[in-house]
C-alpha positions in Angstrom: 0.0 0.0 0.0 1.4 3.4 -0.9 0.8 6.6 1.0 -0.9 9.4 -1.0 -0.9 13.1 -0.1 -4.3 14.6 0.8 -5.4 17.1 -1.9 -8.9 18.0 -0.8 -10.6 17.8 2.7 -14.0 19.2 3.6 -14.2 21.2 0.3 -10.8 22.9 0.9 -7.7 22.3 -1.2 -4.6 21.1 0.6 -1.1 21.6 -0.8 2.2 20.2 0.6 5.7 21.6 0.3 8.0 18.9 1.6 11.1 21.0 1.2 9.8 23.8 3.4 7.9 21.4 5.6 4.6 23.3 5.2 1.0 22.4 4.6 -1.4 25.1 3.1 -5.2 24.9 3.3 -6.8 27.0 0.5 -10.4 27.9 1.1 -11.3 29.5 -2.3 -13.5 26.7 -3.4 -15.2 26.5 0.0 -15.8 30.3 0.0 -17.2 30.2 -3.6 -19.6 27.4 -2.7 -20.7 29.2 0.5 -21.3 32.5 -1.3 -23.2 30.7 -4.1 -25.6 29.4 -1.5 -26.6 33.1 -1.0 -26.7 33.9 -4.7 -23.4 35.7 -4.7 -20.8 34.8 -7.4 -17.6 36.4 -8.7 -19.5 38.7 -11.0 -21.4 40.3 -8.1 -20.1 43.7 -7.3 -19.7 44.7 -3.7 -20.0 48.2 -2.3 -17.1 50.5 -3.1 -17.2 51.8 0.4 -19.6 50.8 3.2 -20.7 54.4 4.0 -21.0 57.7 2.2 -17.9 59.9 2.4 -19.5 62.1 5.1 -22.3 60.2 6.8 -24.7 62.0 9.1 -25.7 60.0 12.2 -28.6 60.8 14.4 -29.7 59.3 17.7 -32.6 56.8 17.4 -35.2 57.6 20.0 -38.0 55.3 18.9 -38.8 51.7 19.7 -37.2 49.0 17.6 -39.4 46.0 16.8 -38.0 43.1 14.8 -40.4 41.5 12.3 -39.8 37.9 11.6 -42.2 37.9 8.6 -40.4 40.8 6.9 -37.0 39.2 7.5 -38.1 35.8 6.4 -39.5 37.2 3.1 -36.3 39.0 2.2 -34.0 36.0 3.2 -33.0 33.2 0.9 -32.0 31.1 3.9 -34.9 29.2 5.6 -35.6 30.6 9.1 -36.8 28.1 11.7 -39.0 30.1 14.1 -40.1 28.1 17.1 -43.2 29.3 19.1 
């Protein structure tokens, strides 16, 4: 029986460098699969910057109520709500 190097484990690529005695785990394929589950692929453009150049912040003084129905309708991931 001959020993073979591991090349993939749990959806991640494994590379070996015996001279340097290193093992690298590359998560690119795993990340692409994870993002694809949410409808995001390499052609999807992200925000150039998360906020406008000069954001204006104000203090919220109201009451925050979370709506499970609204969140469930906008989500692509099933939400399990237990009563």
